[in-house]
C-alpha positions, -999 to 999 in steps of 0.1 A, spaced: -554 -161 -151 -545 -133 -175 -529 -142 -209 -501 -116 -203 -495 -80 -194 -495 -47 -213 -474 -18 -201 -490 15 -212 -463 41 -218 -475 77 -223 -460 104 -246 -446 139 -243 -461 165 -220 -483 141 -201 -484 143 -163 -504 124 -137 -534 147 -140 -536 137 -177 -527 101 -177 -554 81 -161 -585 85 -184 -565 69 -211 -554 41 -187 -590 37 -176 -602 37 -212 -577 11 -222 -587 -12 -193 -624 -9 -204 -616 -16 -240 -595 -47 -232 -626 -61 -214 -649 -51 -242 -628 -70 -267 -623 -99 -244 -586 -94 -243 -575 -109 -210 -544 -89 -203 -533 -71 -171 -527 -34 -178 -497 -19 -161 -493 19 -158 -460 35 -168 -464 72 -161 -428 85 -163 -436 122 -168 -440 134 -132 -409 117 -119 -386 120 -150 -401 146 -174 -391 182 -178 -394 205 -148 -409 240 -151 -418 263 -123 -425 294 -145 -396 315 -132 -389 327 -167 -424 340 -172 -434 376 -167 -456 381 -136 -493 378 -145 -516 407 -141 -537 408 -109 -568 398 -129 -550 366 -139 -541 354 -104 -557 323 -90 -566 318 -54 -547 285 -54 -515 301 -42 -534 319 -15 -548 285 -4 -513 272 0 -503 301 22 -531 291 45 -519 254 43 -483 263 52 -496 281 82 -519 253 92 -519 221 71 -553 211 85 -569 244 75 -589 229 46 -597 197 64 -613 211 94 -646 221 77 -651 185 67 -650 174 104 -685 189 110 -709 160 116 -739 160 93 -772 141 92 -770 107 75 -788 104 42 -807 73 29 -778 64 6 -751 68 32 -757 35 51 -734 7 41 -747 -28 34 -748 -47 68 -714 -62 74 -696 -39 50 -677 -6 56 -690 26 40 -667 39 12 -654 67 33 -643 42 59 -627 20 33 -607 49 18 -595 60 53 -585 25 63 -565 22 31 -548 56 35 -537 47 71 -519 17 57 -503 37 28 -467 30 19 -452 54 -8 -452 40 -43 -419 40 -63 -433 70 -83 -440 90 -51 -406 81 -37 -390 95 -69 -409 127 -64 -396 129 -28 -361 123 -41 -361 150 -67 -376 175 -43 -351 166 -15 -379 157 9 -372 120 16 -359 127 51 -390 145 61 -416 120 49 -419 97 80 -423 126 105 -447 146 82 -469 115 76 -469 107 113 -479 143 123 -507 146 97 -522 111 96 -513 93 128 -509 119 155 -540 141 146 -576 132 148 -586 158 121 -583 134 91 -602 106 108 -630 130 118 -631 145 83 -635 110 67 -661 100 92 -682 130 83 -674 131 46 -702 110 31 -702 116 -7 -674 142 -3 -647 116 3 -627 125 -28 -626 162 -17 -614 151 18 -587 130 1 -575 159 -20 -573 182 11 -555 154 30 -529 151 2 -524 189 3 -520 188 41 -493 161 39 -474 179 12 -477 213 30 -463 197 61 -434 182 41 -426 216 27 -428 232 62 -403 207 77 -380 211 47 -380 249 51 -374 247 89 -343 226 81 -329 251 57 -342 235 24 -361 256 -1 -387 230 -8 -403 221 -42 -417 246 -67 -454 248 -71 -455 224 -101 -436 197 -83 -457 203 -52 -489 198 -71 -475 167 -88 -469 152 -54 -505 158 -43 -517 142 -76 -495 112 -71 -509 106 -36 -544 107 -50 -535 82 -76 -518 59 -50 -549 62 -28 -573 53 -57 -589 87 -55 -582 101 -89 -593 92 -125 -580 112 -154 -568 109 -190 -544 114 -219 -528 148 -220 -546 173 -242 -518 199 -247 -521 197 -285 -558 204 -282 -555 232 -258 -523 248 -271 -516 240 -308 -553 245 -318 -551 281 -305 -519 290 -324 -538 305 -353 -562 324 -329 -557 360 -320 -558 360 -282 -549 383 -253 -517 382 -232 -537 365 -204 -533 332 -221 -495 334 -224 -485 318 -191 -508 289 -194 -496 282 -229 -459 286 -219 -464 261 -191 -480 235 -215 -453 241 -241 -425 238 -216 -436 203 -206 -441 191 -242 -410 206 -257 -390 201 -225 -397 163 -225 -386 160 -261 -354 179 -255 -347 161 -222 -352 127 -238 -329 135 -268 -302 148 -244 -305 120 -219 -332 94 -222 -314 68 -200 -336 74 -169 -368 72 -189 -357 40 -206 -347 25 -173 -381 34 -158 -398 15 -186 -373 -14 -182 -382 -17 -145 -419 -18 -153 -413 -47 -176 -390 -65 -151 -415 -61 -123 -445 -72 -142 -463 -99 -122 -477 -115 -154 -459 -128 -186 -456 -124 -215 -453 -86 -215 -462 -63 -243 -454 -26 -246 -481 -2 -258 -467 33 -262 -480 67 -275 -460 94 -292 -426 100 -275 -433 69 -254 -430 49 -286 -397 65 -294 -383 55 -260 -396 20 -264 -380 15 -298 -347 28 -284 -350 5 -254 -357 -26 -275 -329 -18 -299 -303 -19 -271 -279 -48 -268 -293 -56 -233 -329 -50 -243 -355 -66 -220 -375 -94 -235 -410 -85 -245 -435 -104 -266 -444 -74 -288 -445 -36 -292 -476 -15 -301 -470 21 -310 -496 48 -318 -490 83 -330 -453 76 -329 -424 97 -344 -399 68 -342 -399 62 -380 -393 99 -387 -365 102 -361 -349 71 -376 -350 85 -411 -335 117 -398 -307 98 -381 -318 107 -345 -325 73 -330 -296 67 -307 -293 29 -305 -299 21 -342 -277 47 -358 -246 25 -365 -263 -5 -379 -292 15 -394 -314 -15 -387 -332 -31 -358 -315 -61 -341 -327 -96 -348 -340 -98 -313 -365 -70 -318 -400 -82 -311 -430 -80 -335 -442 -44 -338 -477 -31 -346 -476 6 -356 -509 25 -357 -511 58 -375 -539 83 -385 -536 104 -417 -552 132 -397 -525 129 -370 -496 149 -384 -474 135 -356 -478 99 -367 -456 81 -392 -455 47 -409 -428 22 -400 -431 -8 -423 -410 6 -452 -382 14 -428 -385 -16 -404 -395 -50 -419 -404 -63 -385 -432 -36 -382 -468 -39 -394 -486 -6 -401 -523 -2 -396 -542 29 -404 -567 42 -378 -593 67 -389 -605 88 -360 -622 114 -384 -610 141 -360 -590 171 -370 -555 177 -359 -544 181 -331 -573 161 -315 -565 132 -337 -531 127 -320 -548 118 -287 -578 99 -301 -563 64 -307 -574 47 -275 -611 58 -281 -613 41 -315 -627 7 -321 -603 3 -350 -574 6 -326 -586 -22 -304 -596 -45 -333 -560 -41 -346 -545 -47 -312 -567 -78 -307 -554 -93 -339 -519 -85 -330 -521 -100 -296 -535 -132 -311 -506 -134 -335 -527 -129 -366 -511 -96 -375 -474 -101 -370 -445 -104 -395 
């Protein structure tokens, strides 16, 4: 039985596409360091983060256009358009045969998908896109009433992840079709893509990692580049800056999302491990009068100390100190990460530990979970050897 649970809370600008490599990395490191804790995902960005459909951006030049939008036109006309090519039977290879008595991977994936019930995160995406009412009929039409997905998985072999991706797009396309036929405008392309990504995560068909906005965007600020990069940069910046502004204006829903993850944890005691803005939200949450009980807080690359010093932390402004109920706090910072700050001088309950990634900024901001120093410090903290 696990010694407890760790809820991994991501930071600003991160979406489903970017979250899972960090989660996967953290799970591997916990095993490597013999830290027997259940890791619980807390990816709030898709459901509760800033929305941006690019309506304020100038139209791209024809040379910048992707064929992705064209693919969706085909899907709206026929949701099974991209699944049909997978239904063509092929010759079995030597590696395709399952172990006697076992199902092949493509059969296992298809059986799991047929039993799928929407996760709380996907339900939230349905809610914000006004598509809840259309889910049962769209799912039935695509997955239960048609033989196309079953035939696609049966013939998929090693292409099972590709089939799952196209099935996710088929389901979302049908949702959008039914919404539009009922007079709803349907979700924008960003929210539409987030729904596909969430389905793939729920089906166990996606693995991905920490957001690299700072690497892909900030690192290019000093570079002279053409206008063709503007839209991609603006979209990245919108999510990062938008999440920060959204949280400062109204972080209640994000804090409630984290609270529910703590409350629903199947294992106790529960620790919070949070990056960047996620750490700010966790400090705010644990400073509230009705704060959930957790055994400890681990932050890395966090701006909570800076915001407190600037007077911008909502729930500790009046007292200018943390409540006595605040749990032990391990704060990890990197001198090369200009978005990380020390907490111990401001909060006696906190213990600061320096991590040296030896990477330049902005890569250093997303490098914590890959560092052995990080996990050595976390191991000591979880064992109670590094707590005030």
